[in-house]
OpenMM code with the backbone's topology and positions (N, CA, C; nanometers):
from openmm import Vec3, app, unit

residues = "UNK UNK UNK UNK UNK UNK UNK UNK UNK UNK UNK UNK UNK UNK UNK UNK UNK UNK UNK UNK UNK UNK UNK UNK UNK UNK UNK UNK UNK UNK UNK UNK UNK UNK UNK UNK UNK UNK UNK UNK UNK UNK UNK UNK UNK UNK UNK UNK UNK UNK UNK UNK UNK UNK UNK UNK UNK UNK UNK UNK UNK UNK UNK UNK UNK UNK UNK UNK UNK UNK UNK UNK UNK UNK UNK UNK UNK UNK UNK UNK UNK UNK UNK UNK UNK UNK UNK UNK UNK UNK UNK UNK UNK UNK UNK UNK UNK UNK UNK UNK UNK UNK UNK UNK UNK UNK UNK UNK UNK UNK UNK UNK UNK UNK UNK UNK UNK UNK UNK UNK UNK UNK UNK UNK UNK UNK UNK UNK UNK UNK UNK UNK UNK UNK UNK UNK UNK UNK UNK UNK UNK".split()
positions = [
    Vec3(-8.1067, 6.1520, 14.4086),
    Vec3(-8.1841, 6.0509, 14.4773),
    Vec3(-8.3294, 6.0956, 14.4906),
    Vec3(-8.4180, 6.0028, 14.4647),
    Vec3(-8.5607, 6.0287, 14.4785),
    Vec3(-8.6094, 5.9491, 14.5981),
    Vec3(-8.6660, 6.0186, 14.6958),
    Vec3(-8.7132, 5.9551, 14.8184),
    Vec3(-8.8530, 5.9003, 14.7959),
    Vec3(-8.8697, 5.7674, 14.8109),
    Vec3(-9.0001, 5.7031, 14.7945),
    Vec3(-9.0665, 5.6877, 14.9311),
    Vec3(-9.0001, 5.6183, 15.0205),
    Vec3(-9.0433, 5.6013, 15.1587),
    Vec3(-8.9241, 5.6362, 15.2472),
    Vec3(-8.9403, 5.6404, 15.3789),
    Vec3(-8.8239, 5.6704, 15.4635),
    Vec3(-8.7064, 5.5735, 15.4457),
    Vec3(-8.7349, 5.4504, 15.4026),
    Vec3(-8.6295, 5.3496, 15.3886),
    Vec3(-8.5997, 5.3138, 15.2435),
    Vec3(-8.6655, 5.3782, 15.1487),
    Vec3(-8.6527, 5.3396, 15.0082),
    Vec3(-8.6260, 5.4622, 14.9216),
    Vec3(-8.5172, 5.4555, 14.8441),
    Vec3(-8.4836, 5.5639, 14.7518),
    Vec3(-8.4501, 5.5055, 14.6158),
    Vec3(-8.4671, 5.5883, 14.5135),
    Vec3(-8.4301, 5.5520, 14.3768),
    Vec3(-8.3176, 5.6431, 14.3313),
    Vec3(-8.2220, 5.5867, 14.2624),
    Vec3(-8.1140, 5.6678, 14.2065),
    Vec3(-8.1661, 5.7406, 14.0830),
    Vec3(-8.1148, 5.8601, 14.0580),
    Vec3(-8.1592, 5.9395, 13.9434),
    Vec3(-8.1280, 5.8716, 13.8108),
    Vec3(-8.0199, 5.7929, 13.8054),
    Vec3(-7.9824, 5.7306, 13.6791),
    Vec3(-8.0703, 5.6102, 13.6437),
    Vec3(-8.1609, 5.5705, 13.7331),
    Vec3(-8.2535, 5.4614, 13.7013),
    Vec3(-8.3709, 5.5097, 13.6161),
    Vec3(-8.3912, 5.6409, 13.6117),
    Vec3(-8.5019, 5.6986, 13.5350),
    Vec3(-8.4504, 5.7535, 13.4030),
    Vec3(-8.5222, 5.7239, 13.2964),
    Vec3(-8.4875, 5.7745, 13.1639),
    Vec3(-8.6056, 5.8583, 13.1153),
    Vec3(-8.5783, 5.9824, 13.0801),
    Vec3(-8.6828, 6.0722, 13.0319),
    Vec3(-8.6694, 6.0901, 12.8817),
    Vec3(-8.7843, 6.0921, 12.8147),
    Vec3(-8.7885, 6.1206, 12.6712),
    Vec3(-8.8955, 6.2273, 12.6528),
    Vec3(-8.8625, 6.3302, 12.5785),
    Vec3(-8.9545, 6.4419, 12.5614),
    Vec3(-9.0115, 6.4393, 12.4200),
    Vec3(-9.1440, 6.4440, 12.4126),
    Vec3(-9.2137, 6.4367, 12.2843),
    Vec3(-9.3155, 6.5500, 12.2771),
    Vec3(-9.3671, 6.5714, 12.1587),
    Vec3(-9.4691, 6.6751, 12.1416),
    Vec3(-9.6011, 6.6253, 12.1970),
    Vec3(-9.6669, 6.7136, 12.2682),
    Vec3(-9.7922, 6.6770, 12.3337),
    Vec3(-9.9111, 6.7267, 12.2541),
    Vec3(-10.0194, 6.6523, 12.2616),
    Vec3(-10.1446, 6.7017, 12.2058),
    Vec3(-10.2133, 6.7822, 12.3152),
    Vec3(-10.3115, 6.8603, 12.2795),
    Vec3(-10.3849, 6.9353, 12.3802),
    Vec3(-10.3390, 7.0788, 12.3900),
    Vec3(-10.3580, 7.1414, 12.5082),
    Vec3(-10.3301, 7.2833, 12.5214),
    Vec3(-10.1817, 7.3159, 12.5058),
    Vec3(-10.1545, 7.4331, 12.4528),
    Vec3(-10.0159, 7.4752, 12.4344),
    Vec3(-10.0058, 7.5973, 12.3458),
    Vec3(-10.1163, 7.6344, 12.2847),
    Vec3(-10.1152, 7.7542, 12.2004),
    Vec3(-10.0269, 7.7355, 12.0788),
    Vec3(-9.9502, 7.8377, 12.0454),
    Vec3(-9.8651, 7.8327, 11.9266),
    Vec3(-9.7469, 7.7386, 11.9458),
    Vec3(-9.7141, 7.7078, 12.0709),
    Vec3(-9.5988, 7.6226, 12.0971),
    Vec3(-9.6270, 7.4744, 12.0771),
    Vec3(-9.7542, 7.4370, 12.0626),
    Vec3(-9.7884, 7.2951, 12.0629),
    Vec3(-9.7186, 7.2177, 11.9510),
    Vec3(-9.6917, 7.2818, 11.8393),
    Vec3(-9.6255, 7.2127, 11.7284),
    Vec3(-9.4749, 7.2354, 11.7254),
    Vec3(-9.4225, 7.3121, 11.8192),
    Vec3(-9.2802, 7.3447, 11.8177),
    Vec3(-9.2039, 7.2884, 11.9369),
    Vec3(-9.2694, 7.2794, 12.0529),
    Vec3(-9.2003, 7.2448, 12.1764),
    Vec3(-9.2386, 7.1037, 12.2206),
    Vec3(-9.1406, 7.0257, 12.2585),
    Vec3(-9.1659, 6.8909, 12.3099),
    Vec3(-9.1873, 6.8992, 12.4598),
    Vec3(-9.3137, 6.9191, 12.4987),
    Vec3(-9.3426, 6.9400, 12.6396),
    Vec3(-9.3912, 6.8141, 12.7109),
    Vec3(-9.4363, 6.7138, 12.6381),
    Vec3(-9.4820, 6.5901, 12.7022),
    Vec3(-9.3613, 6.5069, 12.7440),
    Vec3(-9.3764, 6.4345, 12.8536),
    Vec3(-9.2666, 6.3555, 12.9087),
    Vec3(-9.3056, 6.2086, 12.9074),
    Vec3(-9.2131, 6.1265, 12.8634),
    Vec3(-9.2295, 5.9814, 12.8706),
    Vec3(-9.1219, 5.9299, 12.9657),
    Vec3(-9.1635, 5.8849, 13.0812),
    Vec3(-9.0707, 5.8347, 13.1832),
    Vec3(-9.0578, 5.6840, 13.1680),
    Vec3(-8.9340, 5.6371, 13.1610),
    Vec3(-8.9073, 5.4934, 13.1521),
    Vec3(-8.8297, 5.4514, 13.2757),
    Vec3(-8.8795, 5.3472, 13.3411),
    Vec3(-8.8144, 5.2934, 13.4604),
    Vec3(-8.7987, 5.1434, 13.4403),
    Vec3(-8.6745, 5.0960, 13.4437),
    Vec3(-8.6472, 4.9542, 13.4224),
    Vec3(-8.6730, 4.8787, 13.5521),
    Vec3(-8.7938, 4.8301, 13.5643),
    Vec3(-8.8366, 4.7625, 13.6859),
    Vec3(-8.7635, 4.6301, 13.7057),
    Vec3(-8.7442, 4.5566, 13.5991),
    Vec3(-8.6832, 4.4238, 13.6096),
    Vec3(-8.5388, 4.4310, 13.6598),
    Vec3(-8.4650, 4.5353, 13.6226),
    Vec3(-8.3228, 4.5438, 13.6580),
    Vec3(-8.2923, 4.6481, 13.7651),
    Vec3(-8.3935, 4.6951, 13.8352),
    Vec3(-8.3727, 4.7984, 13.9365),
    Vec3(-8.3083, 4.7390, 14.0622),
    Vec3(-8.1917, 4.7914, 14.1036),
    Vec3(-8.1283, 4.7404, 14.2252),
    Vec3(-8.1895, 4.7990, 14.3535),
    Vec3(-8.2704, 4.9031, 14.3405),
    Vec3(-8.3241, 4.9719, 14.4575),
    Vec3(-8.4436, 4.9007, 14.5189),
    Vec3(-8.5158, 4.8238, 14.4393),
    Vec3(-8.6399, 4.7630, 14.4865),
    Vec3(-8.6202, 4.6158, 14.5200),
    Vec3(-8.6879, 4.5701, 14.6234),
    Vec3(-8.6822, 4.4285, 14.6598),
    Vec3(-8.7704, 4.3479, 14.5640),
    Vec3(-8.7527, 4.2171, 14.5666),
    Vec3(-8.8301, 4.1306, 14.4772),
    Vec3(-8.9798, 4.1363, 14.5098),
    Vec3(-9.0132, 4.1465, 14.6376),
    Vec3(-9.1540, 4.1525, 14.6772),
    Vec3(-9.2203, 4.2792, 14.6223),
    Vec3(-9.1497, 4.3913, 14.6307),
    Vec3(-9.2038, 4.5177, 14.5782),
    Vec3(-9.2160, 4.5096, 14.4264),
    Vec3(-9.1182, 4.4480, 14.3613),
    Vec3(-9.1237, 4.4342, 14.2156),
    Vec3(-9.2446, 4.3517, 14.1728),
    Vec3(-9.2734, 4.2452, 14.2460),
    Vec3(-9.3893, 4.1617, 14.2116),
    Vec3(-9.5196, 4.2389, 14.2274),
    Vec3(-9.5329, 4.3115, 14.3388),
    Vec3(-9.6558, 4.3891, 14.3595),
    Vec3(-9.6668, 4.5029, 14.2593),
    Vec3(-9.5539, 4.5636, 14.2250),
    Vec3(-9.5540, 4.6726, 14.1281),
    Vec3(-9.5897, 4.6220, 13.9884),
    Vec3(-9.5485, 4.5023, 13.9558),
    Vec3(-9.5838, 4.4419, 13.8269),
    Vec3(-9.7348, 4.4296, 13.8143),
    Vec3(-9.8002, 4.3906, 13.9222),
    Vec3(-9.9459, 4.3776, 13.9207),
    Vec3(-10.0121, 4.5148, 13.9133),
    Vec3(-9.9618, 4.6105, 13.9917),
    Vec3(-10.0210, 4.7441, 13.9944),
    Vec3(-10.0019, 4.8202, 13.8628),
    Vec3(-9.8884, 4.7970, 13.7956),
    Vec3(-9.8567, 4.8731, 13.6744),
    Vec3(-9.9514, 4.8388, 13.5605),
    Vec3(-9.9957, 4.7158, 13.5534),
    Vec3(-10.0893, 4.6758, 13.4483),
    Vec3(-10.0282, 4.6887, 13.3106),
    Vec3(-10.0985, 4.7594, 13.2212),
    Vec3(-10.0493, 4.7709, 13.0830),
    Vec3(-9.9451, 4.8801, 13.0644),
    Vec3(-9.9073, 4.9477, 13.1715),
    Vec3(-9.7966, 5.0430, 13.1628),
    Vec3(-9.6623, 4.9714, 13.1633),
    Vec3(-9.6626, 4.8422, 13.1929),
    Vec3(-9.5399, 4.7632, 13.1988),
    Vec3(-9.5246, 4.6869, 13.0680),
    Vec3(-9.4078, 4.7036, 13.0030),
    Vec3(-9.3838, 4.6334, 12.8770),
    Vec3(-9.3388, 4.4907, 12.9058),
    Vec3(-9.3278, 4.4110, 12.8011),
    Vec3(-9.2906, 4.2704, 12.8150),
    Vec3(-9.1487, 4.2536, 12.8685),
    Vec3(-9.0603, 4.3482, 12.8377),
    Vec3(-8.9209, 4.3360, 12.8835),
    Vec3(-8.8967, 4.4052, 13.0184),
    Vec3(-9.0028, 4.4410, 13.0912),
    Vec3(-8.9874, 4.4924, 13.2268),
    Vec3(-8.9700, 4.6418, 13.2388),
    Vec3(-9.0034, 4.7183, 13.1350),
    Vec3(-8.9938, 4.8644, 13.1397),
    Vec3(-9.1287, 4.9233, 13.1799),
    Vec3(-9.1262, 5.0085, 13.2806),
    Vec3(-9.2460, 5.0783, 13.3243),
    Vec3(-9.2498, 5.2131, 13.2534),
    Vec3(-9.3552, 5.2393, 13.1758),
    Vec3(-9.3677, 5.3632, 13.0996),
    Vec3(-9.4790, 5.4488, 13.1585),
    Vec3(-9.4458, 5.5743, 13.1863),
    Vec3(-9.5446, 5.6702, 13.2351),
    Vec3(-9.5422, 5.7908, 13.1431),
    Vec3(-9.6574, 5.8210, 13.0823),
    Vec3(-9.6705, 5.9374, 12.9945),
    Vec3(-9.7329, 6.0514, 13.0733),
    Vec3(-9.6719, 6.1688, 13.0667),
    Vec3(-9.7247, 6.2856, 13.1352),
    Vec3(-9.7346, 6.4004, 13.0356),
    Vec3(-9.8573, 6.4447, 13.0108),
    Vec3(-9.8781, 6.5572, 12.9192),
    Vec3(-9.9927, 6.6445, 12.9669),
    Vec3(-10.0113, 6.6478, 13.0985),
    Vec3(-10.1205, 6.7243, 13.1571),
    Vec3(-10.0937, 6.8742, 13.1546),
    Vec3(-9.9677, 6.9137, 13.1678),
    Vec3(-9.9323, 7.0549, 13.1783),
    Vec3(-9.8686, 7.1051, 13.0493),
    Vec3(-9.8558, 7.2375, 13.0373),
    Vec3(-9.7994, 7.2984, 12.9170),
    Vec3(-9.6481, 7.3017, 12.9170),
    Vec3(-9.5861, 7.2888, 13.0330),
    Vec3(-9.4400, 7.2998, 13.0380),
    Vec3(-9.3757, 7.1642, 13.0629),
    Vec3(-9.2557, 7.1509, 13.0100),
    Vec3(-9.1801, 7.0272, 13.0233),
    Vec3(-9.1459, 6.9983, 13.1695),
    Vec3(-9.1089, 7.1010, 13.2427),
    Vec3(-9.0723, 7.0832, 13.3836),
    Vec3(-9.1871, 7.0331, 13.4686),
    Vec3(-9.3052, 7.0898, 13.4481),
    Vec3(-9.4224, 7.0463, 13.5244),
    Vec3(-9.4604, 6.9027, 13.4890),
    Vec3(-9.4528, 6.8679, 13.3608),
    Vec3(-9.4839, 6.7312, 13.3192),
    Vec3(-9.3816, 6.6322, 13.3745),
    Vec3(-9.2581, 6.6752, 13.3834),
    Vec3(-9.1530, 6.5901, 13.4410),
    Vec3(-9.1821, 6.5630, 13.5897),
    Vec3(-9.2179, 6.6685, 13.6633),
    Vec3(-9.2535, 6.6526, 13.8049),
    Vec3(-9.3761, 6.5633, 13.8205),
    Vec3(-9.4720, 6.5784, 13.7312),
    Vec3(-9.5940, 6.4976, 13.7354),
    Vec3(-9.5619, 6.3495, 13.7129),
    Vec3(-9.4744, 6.3212, 13.6164),
    Vec3(-9.4376, 6.1820, 13.5880),
    Vec3(-9.3655, 6.1197, 13.7077),
    Vec3(-9.2754, 6.1946, 13.7697),
    Vec3(-9.2026, 6.1441, 13.8864),
    Vec3(-9.2990, 6.1214, 14.0029),
    Vec3(-9.3921, 6.2132, 14.0229),
    Vec3(-9.4896, 6.1994, 14.1317),
    Vec3(-9.5775, 6.0760, 14.1104),
    Vec3(-9.6160, 6.0497, 13.9869),
    Vec3(-9.6981, 5.9319, 13.9582),
    Vec3(-9.6196, 5.8032, 13.9804),
    Vec3(-9.4902, 5.8040, 13.9447),
    Vec3(-9.4054, 5.6872, 13.9692),
    Vec3(-9.3890, 5.6645, 14.1197),
    Vec3(-9.3670, 5.7714, 14.1944),
    Vec3(-9.3500, 5.7599, 14.3399),
    Vec3(-9.4763, 5.7033, 14.4044),
    Vec3(-9.5930, 5.7537, 14.3651),
    Vec3(-9.7172, 5.7040, 14.4253),
    Vec3(-9.7409, 5.5570, 14.3905),
    Vec3(-9.7019, 5.5163, 14.2701),
    Vec3(-9.7163, 5.3762, 14.2293),
    Vec3(-9.6253, 5.2862, 14.3125),
    Vec3(-9.5005, 5.3281, 14.3322),
    Vec3(-9.4059, 5.2480, 14.4103),
    Vec3(-9.4454, 5.2476, 14.5580),
    Vec3(-9.4961, 5.3607, 14.6095),
    Vec3(-9.5423, 5.3646, 14.7485),
    Vec3(-9.6571, 5.2671, 14.7716),
    Vec3(-9.7472, 5.2583, 14.6744),
    Vec3(-9.8583, 5.1635, 14.6874),
    Vec3(-9.8070, 5.0198, 14.6866),
    Vec3(-9.7040, 4.9930, 14.6059),
    Vec3(-9.6481, 4.8582, 14.5991),
    Vec3(-9.5628, 4.8257, 14.7205),
    Vec3(-9.5122, 4.9279, 14.7900),
    Vec3(-9.4254, 4.9050, 14.9061),
    Vec3(-9.5030, 4.8601, 15.0286),
    Vec3(-9.6334, 4.8798, 15.0287),
    Vec3(-9.7152, 4.8388, 15.1424),
    Vec3(-9.7480, 4.6908, 15.1272),
    Vec3(-9.6983, 4.6057, 15.2177),
    Vec3(-9.7272, 4.4629, 15.2046),
    Vec3(-9.8737, 4.4345, 15.2361),
    Vec3(-9.9346, 4.3408, 15.1648),
    Vec3(-10.0754, 4.3106, 15.1916),
    Vec3(-10.0918, 4.2449, 15.3292),
    Vec3(-10.2040, 4.2722, 15.3920),
    Vec3(-10.2300, 4.2137, 15.5228),
    Vec3(-10.2619, 4.0653, 15.5060),
    Vec3(-10.2043, 3.9841, 15.5930),
    Vec3(-10.2328, 3.8412, 15.5869),
    Vec3(-10.3621, 3.8131, 15.6620),
    Vec3(-10.4437, 3.7279, 15.6059),
    Vec3(-10.5714, 3.6955, 15.6657),
    Vec3(-10.5507, 3.5878, 15.7714),
    Vec3(-10.6025, 3.6141, 15.8900),
    Vec3(-10.5982, 3.5126, 15.9948),
    Vec3(-10.7329, 3.4428, 15.9963),
    Vec3(-10.7336, 3.3132, 15.9682),
    Vec3(-10.8618, 3.2423, 15.9620),
    Vec3(-10.9284, 3.2364, 16.0995),
    Vec3(-11.0561, 3.2631, 16.1030),
    Vec3(-11.1318, 3.2600, 16.2273),
    Vec3(-11.2521, 3.1684, 16.2102),
    Vec3(-11.3087, 3.1256, 16.3222),
    Vec3(-11.4280, 3.0427, 16.3185),
    Vec3(-11.5426, 3.1211, 16.3806),
    Vec3(-11.6649, 3.0957, 16.3347),
    Vec3(-11.7784, 3.1665, 16.3951),
    Vec3(-11.7985, 3.1223, 16.5396),
    Vec3(-11.8421, 3.2151, 16.6214),
    Vec3(-11.8633, 3.1829, 16.7625),
    Vec3(-11.9859, 3.0921, 16.7769),
    Vec3(-11.9958, 3.0302, 16.8934),
    Vec3(-12.1060, 2.9376, 16.9179),
    Vec3(-12.2399, 3.0104, 16.9143),
    Vec3(-12.2451, 3.1284, 16.9757),
    Vec3(-12.3713, 3.2033, 16.9783),
    Vec3(-12.4127, 3.2480, 16.8379),
    Vec3(-12.3158, 3.2848, 16.7531),
    Vec3(-12.3515, 3.3274, 16.6169),
    Vec3(-12.4046, 3.2087, 16.5366),
    Vec3(-12.3470, 3.0893, 16.5580),
    Vec3(-12.3992, 2.9704, 16.4891),
    Vec3(-12.5405, 2.9394, 16.5356),
    Vec3(-12.5646, 2.9478, 16.6671),
    Vec3(-12.6992, 2.9201, 16.7194),
    Vec3(-12.8002, 3.0222, 16.6685),
    Vec3(-12.7600, 3.1475, 16.6632),
    Vec3(-12.8488, 3.2527, 16.6113),
    Vec3(-12.8831, 3.2265, 16.4655),
    Vec3(-12.7836, 3.1880, 16.3875),
    Vec3(-12.8069, 3.1586, 16.2453),
    Vec3(-12.9045, 3.0423, 16.2297),
    Vec3(-12.8858, 2.9363, 16.3070),
    Vec3(-12.9742, 2.8200, 16.2967),
    Vec3(-13.1157, 2.8537, 16.3426),
    Vec3(-13.1283, 2.9347, 16.4460),
    Vec3(-13.2609, 2.9753, 16.4945),
    Vec3(-13.3340, 3.0578, 16.3883),
    Vec3(-13.2616, 3.1458, 16.3238),
    Vec3(-13.3204, 3.2264, 16.2155),
    Vec3(-13.3665, 3.1381, 16.1006),
    Vec3(-13.2866, 3.0366, 16.0697),
    Vec3(-13.3249, 2.9425, 15.9639),
    Vec3(-13.4526, 2.8669, 16.0007),
    Vec3(-13.4625, 2.8265, 16.1288),
    Vec3(-13.5828, 2.7540, 16.1733),
    Vec3(-13.7066, 2.8421, 16.1613),
    Vec3(-13.6953, 2.9678, 16.2032),
    Vec3(-13.8096, 3.0592, 16.1971),
    Vec3(-13.8529, 3.0824, 16.0530),
    Vec3(-13.7556, 3.1024, 15.9652),
    Vec3(-13.7876, 3.1249, 15.8242),
    Vec3(-13.8555, 3.0025, 15.7653),
    Vec3(-13.8079, 2.8846, 15.8014),
    Vec3(-13.8663, 2.7598, 15.7529),
    Vec3(-14.0103, 2.7470, 15.8003),
    Vec3(-14.0385, 2.7786, 15.9273),
    Vec3(-14.1747, 2.7697, 15.9808),
    Vec3(-14.2683, 2.8667, 15.9097),
    Vec3(-14.2184, 2.9870, 15.8818),
    Vec3(-14.3007, 3.0858, 15.8105),
    Vec3(-14.3376, 3.0337, 15.6729),
    Vec3(-14.2420, 2.9760, 15.6027),
    Vec3(-14.2689, 2.9251, 15.4673),
    Vec3(-14.3620, 2.8040, 15.4711),
    Vec3(-14.3474, 2.7180, 15.5734),
    Vec3(-14.4367, 2.6023, 15.5854),
    Vec3(-14.5790, 2.6460, 15.6144),
    Vec3(-14.5941, 2.7494, 15.6955),
    Vec3(-14.7301, 2.7962, 15.7275),
    Vec3(-14.7976, 2.8546, 15.6030),
    Vec3(-14.7220, 2.9086, 15.5132),
    Vec3(-14.7786, 2.9618, 15.3878),
    Vec3(-14.8242, 2.8483, 15.2976),
    Vec3(-14.7547, 2.7351, 15.3026),
    Vec3(-14.7827, 2.6218, 15.2147),
    Vec3(-14.9071, 2.5463, 15.2558),
    Vec3(-14.9334, 2.5337, 15.3830),
    Vec3(-15.0411, 2.4483, 15.4331),
    Vec3(-15.1717, 2.5244, 15.4549),
    Vec3(-15.2137, 2.6030, 15.3584),
    Vec3(-15.3386, 2.6750, 15.3713),
    Vec3(-15.4541, 2.5800, 15.3377),
    Vec3(-15.5630, 2.5939, 15.4125),
    Vec3(-15.6808, 2.5114, 15.3889),
    Vec3(-15.7726, 2.5870, 15.2945),
    Vec3(-15.8135, 2.5203, 15.1880),
    Vec3(-15.9020, 2.5881, 15.0931),
    Vec3(-16.0466, 2.5658, 15.1363),
    Vec3(-16.1289, 2.6695, 15.1399),
    Vec3(-16.2672, 2.6628, 15.1876),
    Vec3(-16.3647, 2.6346, 15.0753),
    Vec3(-16.3264, 2.6515, 14.9550),
    Vec3(-16.4158, 2.6381, 14.8411),
    Vec3(-16.4372, 2.4942, 14.7950),
    Vec3(-16.3721, 2.3922, 14.8464),
    Vec3(-16.3847, 2.2532, 14.7957),
    Vec3(-16.4931, 2.1796, 14.8588),
] * unit.nanometer
topology = app.Topology()
chain = topology.addChain("A")
for resn in residues:
    res = topology.addResidue(resn, chain)
    for name in ("N", "CA", "C"):
        topology.addAtom(name, app.Element.getBySymbol(name[0]), res)
């Protein structure tokens, strides 16, 4: 079990790992050892997540989400397979944690009477300043 939040866990069998050869650092092992990790999580068929979390996660995942609902996370930051595996799981957890937070609902408010009066007074002053600039008397005529 992978703990996402205090009330949300993922079963280990929901995650599929595929190990591939990584580009980048690795020394002589770079062409021999499959240290990069490709984590696949079937978001569309996951029984652990609610529909609301799935919808928010779909938006957050962006192009990491395939057309058939698979979330793909590539991890090749580290030289070892174990570290890359932990990195991929940590990135998945942070993504799901972000999706688990429901957005705040906006409560519509109206401007107060004093703020409306202040705004109108400011508009009047600005208008008077601009009018005084326009009505200059020319002395040369």
